C-alpha positions in Angstrom: 1.6 -59.3 0.2 3.5 -56.2 -0.8 4.0 -53.5 1.9 3.5 -49.9 0.8 6.7 -47.7 0.9 5.8 -44.5 2.8 8.5 -42.6 1.1 7.3 -43.8 -2.3 3.7 -42.9 -1.4 4.7 -39.4 -0.3 6.7 -38.8 -3.5 3.6 -39.9 -5.5 1.4 -37.5 -3.6 3.9 -34.7 -4.3 3.9 -35.5 -8.0 0.2 -35.7 -8.1 -0.1 -32.3 -6.4 2.4 -30.7 -8.7 0.5 -32.1 -11.8 -2.8 -30.8 -10.5 -1.4 -27.3 -9.7 0.2 -27.2 -13.2 -3.0 -28.0 -14.8 -5.5 -26.0 -12.7 -3.9 -23.1 -10.9 -5.3 -19.8 -12.2 -6.0 -16.2 -11.4 -9.4 -16.2 -9.8 -11.6 -14.2 -7.4 -12.0 -15.1 -3.8 -15.8 -15.3 -4.3 -16.7 -13.2 -1.3 -19.6 -12.2 -3.6 -21.2 -13.1 -6.9 -21.1 -11.3 -9.2 -17.7 -10.0 -7.9 -16.9 -6.3 -7.4 -14.9 -6.4 -10.7 -18.3 -6.5 -12.4 -19.8 -3.5 -10.8 -20.6 -0.5 -13.2 -21.4 3.1 -12.9 -24.9 2.3 -14.1 -26.0 1.8 -10.5 -25.7 5.1 -8.5 -26.9 6.6 -5.2 -30.4 7.0 -6.7 -30.8 3.2 -7.1 -29.3 2.6 -3.7 -31.8 5.0 -2.1 -34.6 3.1 -3.8 -33.2 -0.3 -2.6 -32.9 1.0 0.9 -36.5 2.2 1.0 -37.6 -1.3 0.0 -36.1 -2.9 3.1 -39.1 -4.1 5.2 -39.5 -3.0 8.8 -39.3 -6.6 10.0 -36.0 -7.2 8.3 -32.7 -6.9 10.0 -29.5 -5.6 8.3 -25.8 -5.8 8.8 -23.7 -2.7 9.1 -20.1 -2.4 7.8 -18.1 0.7 8.6 -14.8 1.2 6.8 -11.9 3.1 8.4 -9.3 3.7 5.7 -6.3 4.7 7.9 -3.2 3.0 9.3 -0.3 4.1 11.3 2.1 2.6 8.7 1.4 0.8 5.4 2.1 -2.9 5.4 3.6 -3.9 2.0 1.4 -7.0 1.6 -1.9 -5.2 2.2 -4.6 -5.2 -0.5 -7.1 -3.2 1.5 -8.3 0.3 0.7 -6.2 2.3 3.3 -3.5 4.8 3.7 -1.0 5.9 6.3 -2.3 8.9 8.3 -1.1 10.5 11.5 -3.1 13.7 11.6 -6.0 13.5 14.1 -8.0 16.1 12.3 -8.1 13.9 9.2 -9.6 11.1 11.1 -12.0 13.4 13.1 -13.4 14.9 9.9 -13.8 11.4 8.4 -15.9 10.4 11.5 -18.1 13.5 10.9 -18.8 12.4 7.4 -19.4 8.7 8.3 -22.1 10.0 10.6 -23.4 12.2 8.0 -23.6 9.2 5.6 -25.4 7.3 8.3 -27.9 10.1 8.5 -28.5 10.0 4.7 -29.0 6.3 4.9 -31.6 6.7 7.8 -33.4 9.3 5.7 -33.6 6.9 2.7 -35.0 4.1 4.9 -37.3 6.5 6.7 -36.6 4.8 10.1 -33.8 3.5 12.4 -33.0 0.3 10.6 -32.7 -2.7 12.9 -29.0 -4.1 12.8 -27.9 -7.5 13.9 -24.2 -7.3 13.0 -21.9 -4.3 13.2 -18.4 -4.7 11.7 -15.6 -2.1 11.8 -13.0 -2.8 9.0 -10.1 -1.1 7.5 -7.4 -0.1 7.5 -7.2 0.1 11.3 -10.3 0.8 13.2 -8.2 1.4 16.4 -6.6 4.4 14.7 -9.8 6.2 16.0 -9.2 7.8 19.4 -11.3 6.6 22.3 -13.2 9.9 22.3 -13.9 9.7 18.7 -15.0 6.0 19.1 -17.6 7.1 21.6 -18.8 9.7 19.2 -19.0 7.2 16.4 -21.0 4.7 18.4 -23.4 7.4 19.7 -24.0 8.6 16.1 -24.5 5.1 14.8 -27.0 4.3 17.6 -28.9 7.5 16.7 -29.2 6.4 13.0 -29.7 2.6 13.5 -31.4 0.3 16.1 -28.8 -2.1 17.2 -30.3 -5.4 18.4 -29.6 -6.2 22.1 -27.6 -9.3 21.0 -26.0 -7.8 18.0 -22.5 -9.0 17.2 -20.1 -6.0 17.2 -16.7 -6.7 15.9 -13.6 -4.9 14.7 -10.4 -5.7 12.8 -7.5 -4.5 15.0 -3.8 -3.8 14.8 -2.1 -5.2 18.0 0.9 -2.9 17.7 -1.2 0.3 17.9 -3.9 -1.0 20.2 -4.3 0.6 23.7 -5.9 -0.6 26.9 -8.1 2.6 26.9 -9.3 1.9 23.3 -10.3 -1.7 24.3 -12.2 -0.5 27.4 -14.0 2.1 25.4 -15.0 -0.4 22.7 -16.2 -2.9 25.3 -18.3 -0.2 27.1 -20.0 0.4 23.7 -20.9 -3.3 23.3 -18.0 -4.7 21.2 -18.0 -8.4 21.7 -15.6 -9.8 19.1 -12.2 -8.7 17.8 -9.9 -9.8 15.0 -6.1 -9.3 15.5 -4.0 -9.1 12.4 -0.9 -11.3 13.0 0.1 -12.6 9.5 3.4 -14.3 10.5 5.6 -14.0 13.6 9.0 -14.7 12.0 11.1 -11.5 12.3 12.5 -12.2 8.9 9.1 -12.3 7.2 7.9 -9.3 9.2 10.7 -7.2 8.0 10.0 -8.3 4.4 6.4 -7.1 4.7 7.1 -4.0 6.8 5.0 -5.2 9.8 7.1 -5.5 12.9 4.9 -7.2 15.6 6.5 -9.6 18.0 4.3 -12.3 19.7 4.5 -10.4 23.0 2.5 -7.5 21.4 -0.1 -9.9 20.1 -0.4 -11.7 23.5 -0.7 -8.2 25.2 -3.5 -7.2 22.9 -5.3 -10.5 23.5 -5.0 -10.1 27.3 -6.4 -6.5 27.2 -9.4 -7.7 25.0 -10.3 -10.6 27.4 -9.8 -8.5 30.5 -12.2 -5.9 29.0 -14.8 -8.5 28.4 -14.3 -9.1 24.7 -13.9 -12.8 24.9 -14.5 -13.8 21.2 -11.0 -13.5 19.6 -10.1 -14.1 16.0 -6.6 -14.1 14.6 -5.8 -13.4 11.0 -2.8 -15.2 9.6 -1.3 -15.5 6.1 0.7 -17.9 4.0 2.7 -17.3 0.8 4.5 -14.2 2.2 8.0 -13.3 1.1 10.8 -15.4 2.7 8.1 -17.4 4.6 8.6 -21.2 4.9 6.5 -24.1 6.3 8.6 -24.0 9.5 7.8 -20.3 9.9 4.0 -20.9 9.4 4.1 -23.8 12.0 6.2 -21.8 14.5 3.6 -19.0 14.3 0.7 -21.4 14.8 2.4 -23.1 17.8 2.6 -19.7 19.4 -0.8 -18.3 18.6 -2.8 -21.3 19.7 -1.5 -20.7 23.2 -3.8 -17.6 23.1 -6.8 -20.0 22.5 -8.4 -17.9 19.8 -12.0 -18.8 19.0 -11.3 -18.5 15.2 -8.2 -18.5 13.0 -8.4 -17.2 9.4 -5.5 -18.4 7.2 -5.5 -16.3 4.0 -3.2 -16.9 1.0 -1.2 -13.7 0.2 -2.4 -12.3 -3.2 0.5 -10.5 -4.9 -1.2 -8.0 -7.2 1.2 -5.1 -7.6 -0.6 -4.0 -10.8 -3.6 -3.2 -8.5 -1.7 -2.3 -5.3 1.5 -0.4 -6.3 3.0 -0.6 -2.8 3.3 -4.3 -3.2 6.1 -3.6 -5.6 8.2 -3.0 -2.4 8.1 -6.7 -1.9 10.7 -8.6 -3.8 8.8 -11.0 -6.0 11.8 -13.4 -6.1 11.3 -13.9 -2.4 7.7 -15.2 -2.8 7.2 -18.9 -2.4 6.0 -20.8 -5.5 2.7 -22.6 -5.8 4.0 -25.9 -4.4 5.5 -24.2 -1.4 2.2 -22.2 -0.8 0.2 -25.5 -1.1 2.5 -27.2 1.4 2.1 -24.3 3.9 -1.7 -24.4 3.6 -1.8 -28.2 4.0 0.6 -28.2 7.0 -1.3 -25.4 8.7 -4.6 -27.1 8.3 -3.2 -30.4 9.6 -1.7 -28.6 12.6 -4.9 -26.7 13.4 -7.3 -29.7 13.1 -4.8 -31.6 15.2 -5.0 -28.8 17.9 -8.9 -29.2 18.0 -10.0 -26.6 15.5 -12.7 -27.4 12.9 -11.9 -26.5 9.3 -14.5 -24.4 7.8 -14.7 -23.5 4.1 -11.5 -22.6 2.3 -9.4 -20.8 4.9 -11.2 -20.6 8.3 -10.8 -22.6 11.5 -12.9 -22.4 14.6 -13.2 -24.1 18.0 -16.1 -26.6 18.0 -18.2 -24.5 20.3 -17.6 -21.2 18.4 -20.7 -19.8 16.7 -19.1 -20.2 13.3 -18.5 -23.9 13.8 -22.1 -24.3 15.1 -23.6 -22.5 12.2 -21.5 -24.6 9.7 -22.8 -27.8 11.3 -26.4 -26.7 10.6 -25.6 -25.8 7.0 -26.2 -22.1 7.5 -22.6 -20.8 7.0 -22.6 -17.7 4.8 -19.9 -15.8 3.0 -19.6 -12.0 2.5 -17.0 -9.3 2.0 -15.6 -10.0 5.5 -15.2 -13.7 4.7 -17.1 -16.6 6.4 -19.8 -15.4 8.7 -22.8 -16.4 10.9 -24.7 -13.4 9.6 -28.0 -14.4 8.0 -29.2 -10.8 7.2 -30.1 -10.3 3.5 -29.2 -6.6 3.6 -25.7 -5.2 4.1 -25.3 -1.4 4.6 -21.8 -0.1 4.0 -20.6 3.2 5.3 -17.3 4.9 4.4 -15.0 5.1 1.4 -15.0 1.9 -0.7 -17.6 0.2 1.4 -19.9 -2.3 -0.3 -23.6 -2.7 0.4 -26.2 -5.2 -0.7 -29.9 -5.7 -0.7 -31.8 -8.5 -2.6 -31.9 -6.1 -5.6 -28.1 -5.9 -5.9 -24.8 -4.5 -4.9 -23.4 -1.0 -4.5 -19.9 0.3 -3.7 -19.0 3.7 -2.4 -16.3 5.9 -4.0 -13.0 4.2 -3.3 -11.1 7.4 -3.6 -11.6 9.1 -0.2 -11.8 12.7 -1.5 -14.6 11.7 -3.9 -16.5 10.0 -1.1 -16.0 13.1 1.1 -17.3 15.3 -1.7 -20.4 13.3 -2.3 -21.4 13.2 1.4 -20.7 16.9 1.8 -23.2 17.5 -1.1 -25.8 15.4 0.8 -25.6 12.5 -1.7 -25.5 8.8 -0.9 -21.8 8.3 -2.0 -22.3 5.4 -4.4 -19.8 5.1 -7.3 -20.9 1.9 -8.9 -22.9 -1.3 -8.4 -24.8 -4.1 -10.0 -28.6 -4.7 -10.4 -28.7 -8.6 -10.0 -30.7 -10.7 -12.4 -32.5 -13.9 -11.5 -29.6 -15.8 -13.1 -27.1 -13.8 -10.9 -29.1 -14.9 -7.8 -29.1 -18.5 -8.9 -25.4 -18.6 -9.6 -24.6 -16.7 -6.4 -26.4 -19.3 -4.3 -24.5 -22.1 -6.0 -21.2 -20.4 -5.5 -21.9 -19.6 -1.9 -22.8 -23.2 -1.1 -19.7 -24.5 -2.8 -17.5 -22.1 -0.9 -19.2 -22.8 2.4 -20.2 -26.5 2.2 -18.1 -27.9 -0.7 -21.4 -29.3 -2.1 -24.6 -28.0 -3.6 -27.8 -29.7 -4.6 -28.9 -28.2 -7.9 -32.4 -29.5 -7.3 -32.6 -27.2 -4.1 -31.3 -24.3 -6.2 -34.1 -24.9 -8.8 -36.7 -25.0 -6.0 -35.5 -21.6 -4.8 -34.9 -19.8 -8.1 -36.5 -21.9 -10.8 -34.7 -23.8 -13.5 -32.0 -22.1 -15.6 -33.0 -21.8 -19.2 -30.0 -23.9 -20.3 -30.1 -26.1 -17.1 -26.6 -24.8 -16.4 -25.2 -27.1 -19.2 -22.2 -24.8 -20.0 -21.2 -24.7 -16.4 -21.5 -28.4 -15.9 -19.3 -28.9 -19.0 -16.7 -26.6 -17.5 -16.6 -28.9 -14.5 -15.6 -31.9 -16.6 -11.8 -31.4 -16.3 -12.2 -31.2 -12.5 -14.4 -34.3 -12.5 -11.9 -36.2 -14.6 -9.1 -35.3 -12.2 -11.0 -36.4 -9.1 -11.5 -32.9 -7.8 -15.2 -32.8 -8.1 -18.1 -35.4 -8.3 -21.4 -34.9 -9.9 -24.0 -37.5 -8.9 -27.6 -36.9 -9.9 -28.1 -33.2 -9.0 -25.5 -33.0 -6.3 -22.1 -31.4 -7.0 -19.4 -32.1 -4.4 -15.8 -30.9 -4.1 -13.8 -33.9 -3.0 -11.1 -33.7 -0.2 -8.5 -33.7 -2.9 -10.2 -30.8 -4.7 -10.9 -28.5 -1.7 -7.8 -26.3 -2.4 -9.3 -25.9 -5.9 -12.8 -25.0 -4.8 -12.6 -21.6 -6.4 -12.1 -23.3 -9.8 -15.3 -25.2 -9.2 -17.1 -21.9 -8.4 -15.6 -20.3 -11.6 -17.4 -23.0 -13.6 -20.7 -21.2 -12.6 -19.3 -17.7 -13.0 -20.7 -16.3 -16.2 -19.4 -12.8 -15.5 -15.7 -13.1 -16.1 -12.9 -15.3 -17.3 -9.8 -15.9 -15.2 -7.5 -13.0 -15.9 -4.0 -12.0 -14.9 -5.1 -8.4 -14.9 -7.4 -8.6 -11.8 -7.0 -11.5 -9.4 -4.4 -13.2 -7.5 -3.4 -16.9 -7.9 -5.7 -19.5 -6.7 -3.0 -21.6 -5.0 
């Protein structure tokens, strides 16, 4: 009997991982939608969006996303649509126009649309003053009918958060908050221009819970400049003491060709694919060891959190905010760059704030582009969402919902063959499954069903 050598086995795993990354790492979308926003065109305008809004049935609920494109300072890693602003009048006039857009939306629907989820994203929603936040909530409730049990959440910057803001948000029904942490190493924080000691994060978490906002998400990031596995694990050891309900662990996407401020990051300081992979694997092992359930590609939740419960029932969804419990088929986006969706397709507002302002001031729904989805788009979107959420999809179920594809997806199945040969994916009967080995490569499996684009260095960040 020959005993396995642990050191030898570990070396073999590293060599296997390096070989897989060398063969399969690519520039790919995050698949928060299909088709992706890169495929939107000006052929869809505010006129089409108005027609789609009018088609929402009275018994349907919708989700509402409100984009706040302002920050106190600009973090160099950020890929969001935001800018540094310190003038209160700029923010105040933006709130005025948000409410004007809400009114235009209400007019198009011809009623106060029922809303089950309300999400404030950014940017930094807590850049809004408490008084302006009250005004924004009042205006949104005038235009929309928030369900009594609606989830109301916001993405928050701990360093600029105040107790007064938390109390105001809680009085208005906010019941979930996401705190941006990224990494707690001072060296890494200096490299990304986001100085935020753990004490500031803990203070923010304390204020939220004292205010009655018990559901706490923390957003972390791996692959940052100068970041090591030890930095990642040290950050996790600190943040789990806050007992967050959910932790999102995103891979940093270095796309300076799209976000010029990322050029302030020294590309030579960025960890390579193997180091990024090691960080992701080490973080997942730590969090599952700490009692969190791994969900999809990059989320972790406590077993009793609604996200974990929803995943256990096979109803986990994915949208532009990431993994979600939200089952609504309609998403209404307000604000510059916001994305909306109905069963007919997607729209996106003007991403340049002055263009968005000009459209709303003219009384127009401020849509700049979108996509009218075909039956094939819906079929592929369903497949990709199930792969991203469940790592498995039954093509027979997809046919039952959407009808058979004209080519029975033969080209897509052929594109899966290299992944099958490397043990990353299995295909048995009609069931496609991403194996445990293949889970870091799940976006590549999704890309096999993506007929809209080819992997391109000109648009997306690296998969690993």
